[in-house]
N, C-alpha and C positions, 0 to 999 in steps of 0.2 A: 381783773376781769377781762382785760384785753387779751392777755396771754391765754387764759382759760378758754375764751371764745375762739381764739385761733386754733387751739388744740381740738376743740369740738368741731370746728369747721373742717379741719384736716381729716378728722375721723368721720366726717359726713353726718354728724349729729346736728343737722341743720335747725330743727325746731328749738333746740336748747340754745344754740349759739346766737340765734336771732334775738333772744331776750337780752343776752349780755351785750351784743353789738348795739342794740338800741340804747342801753344805759351808757355805754362808752361814748356814743355820739352825743347824747344829751349832755354829758358831763364835759366833753371837750370837742365841740363841733368844728372848731377851726384848726385843730391840730392834725398832724399826719395820721395819728391813730384814729381820729374821728373820721377822716376821709376813708381810710381803709375799712373802718367799721361800717360806714354807710354803704360802700360798694359791696361789701360782703353780705350785707343785709339783702341787697337786691339779688346777688348770686345765690344766696341760700333759698330765697323764695323761688327762684328759677329752678334750682335743683329739686325742690319739693313739688314742682309743677303747679305752683300757685302763680299762674302767669299774669293775672290781674295785679296782684301785689308786686310781683317782680317788675312788671312794666311801669308801675307807679314809681317805684324806688329808682329804677334806672333813669327814668325821665327826670325825676327830682335831683338825682345825683349830678346830671349834666348842668342843671340850673344852679345848684349849690356850689359846684366845683367847675366853673366854666373853662379853666385853664388846665384841667387834668389831662395827663397823657392817656388816660383810660377812656376818654370821651368817645373816641371812634368805636371802641368795642361796646361801650354803654349804649350808644345810639343804635348800633346793629342789634344788640340784644333787646332793646326796646321794641324794635321792629319785629324781631322774632317772637316776642311775647304776643304781639298783635296777630301774627301768623298762627301761633298756637291756639289763639282764641277764635280763629275763623271756623265757623261750623260747617257741617256737611251741606251740600248744595240745596237740599230740600228746605232748609231753614232760612230765616231772615239773614241777609248778607251784609248787614251794616258793619259787622266786625271785619268782614273781608275787605270792604272798601277802606276801612280804617287801616288795615294791614297794608294794602297797596300804597296808600298815601305815606305811611311810615317808612316802608322800604324805599319808596321813591325819594323821600326826604333824605335818607342816608346816601343814596346814589348822588343826589344833587350836592350834598355837603362834602362828600368824600369821593369825587369822581375817579381818583387815582388809586383807590383802595384795592387790595388784593381780593376783597370780598364782592366786587362788582359783579363778577360772573355768577356767583351764588345768588345775588340780589335779582339779577335778570331772570334766572331760572325760577326763583320764588314768585316773582311778579307774573311770569307766564302761567305758573300753576294756579295762582289765585284768580287770574283772569279766566282760566279754563273753568274754574268753579262757577264764576259768574255766568259764563256762556252756557254752561250745562243747565243752570237754573232757568235761564231765559229760553233755552231750547225746549226744556220740558214743559214750559208754559205754552209755547206754540204748539207742541205736540198734543197737549191736553185739549186745547181749543179745537185742534184738528179732529181728535178722537170723538169729541162731544158735538161735532158739527156746528160749532159756534164760528161760522164762516167769517163774519166781520172782524171779530176779535183775533182770529187766527191770522188774517191778512195784516191787521194793524200791528200785532205783536211781532209777526214775522218780518215786516219791513223795518221795525225798530231794531230787531236782532241783526239784520243784514247791514244796517248803518253802523251799529256799534261793534260788530264782530266780523269784520270783512275778511279775516284770515282764519276763521274758525273751521274746524273739520266738519262741523254741522251745517256749514253754509249751503251746500248743494241741496241737502234735504229740506232745510228751512225754505229755500227759494222754491223748491218743488211744492211744498205745502202752501206757500203764498199763492202760486199760480192756480193750484187745484181749488183752494178755498175761494179764490177770486172768481173762478168759474161758477162754482155752486152758489156763491153770493149773487152773481149776475142772473142766473136762470131762476133764482127764487125772488128776484126783485120785482117791484111793481113796474108796469110797462114804461112809465116815464123815466125810469132810471136805467133800464136795460141797455140802451144804446151806448150811453156814456161808460157804464161799467164794462160793457163788452169790449170797447176800445181799450180801456185800461188793462183788462185781462190779457188781451192779445199783445199789448205792448210788454207786459210782464213776461208773457211766454217767449216773445222774441228775444228779450234780454237773457232769459234762461237758455234758450237754444244757442245763442252766440257763446255764452260762457261755458256751457256744458254740452258740447256737440255730440259727445259719445255717452251721455247719461242714460241709465237704465229707465229713467222716467220719461224720456223724450217722446216715445210713441204715445203714451197715455196723454201727455199734455198736448201733443199735436192734434189728437182727436178732439180735445176740449176746444182748442183754438179754431179748428175747422167748423165745429158746431156753432161757435159764436160768430163766425164770418157771415153766417146767414142772418143772424140778428142785426149785425152791424150794417 
């Protein structure tokens, strides 16, 4: 069965070799053949793009064979399975967070690996997905004139994604929505919110002195100076 499974594996007949590898492992779990069978189970699922099953078997392989020379590769492939399961930005990003954690776990465990550069690139791409989702949320609040939510979501974005390419635009939306939130506030809140908006504008002006949004925001700030 082991020889036949290997032949099927080499022929890329993964769905059939999986059945045989499972039987080999169950019969001889602590032998060299059992170890190879279990690893190739994971690789077969990976090749079939069943990344949930592949991730399970790669992770289990590391636990069952803690001294294997294949554990570095197994941990990297575990992380890649999580990456493959990461959805597009518009969907729930729980899997993306899991992927980032799994890739970071590999980096922490194998800091000298030749795969570190790839890991850093993967993490950057995953963080971009998270940033894009949060940016779209701020933009939606802006489009729907939900001023308070736009300001709150925008400030969270700026705190979490201080190097994002969306940062200038989000900062602009925060100042703009802060202005409209102020002028639509009840009288007792206008003075305080006016001061906050002007401070947000000053921070924007310092950071983005040549921004295309600067003139628009200057007009907002000037209007609020009268209220303040």
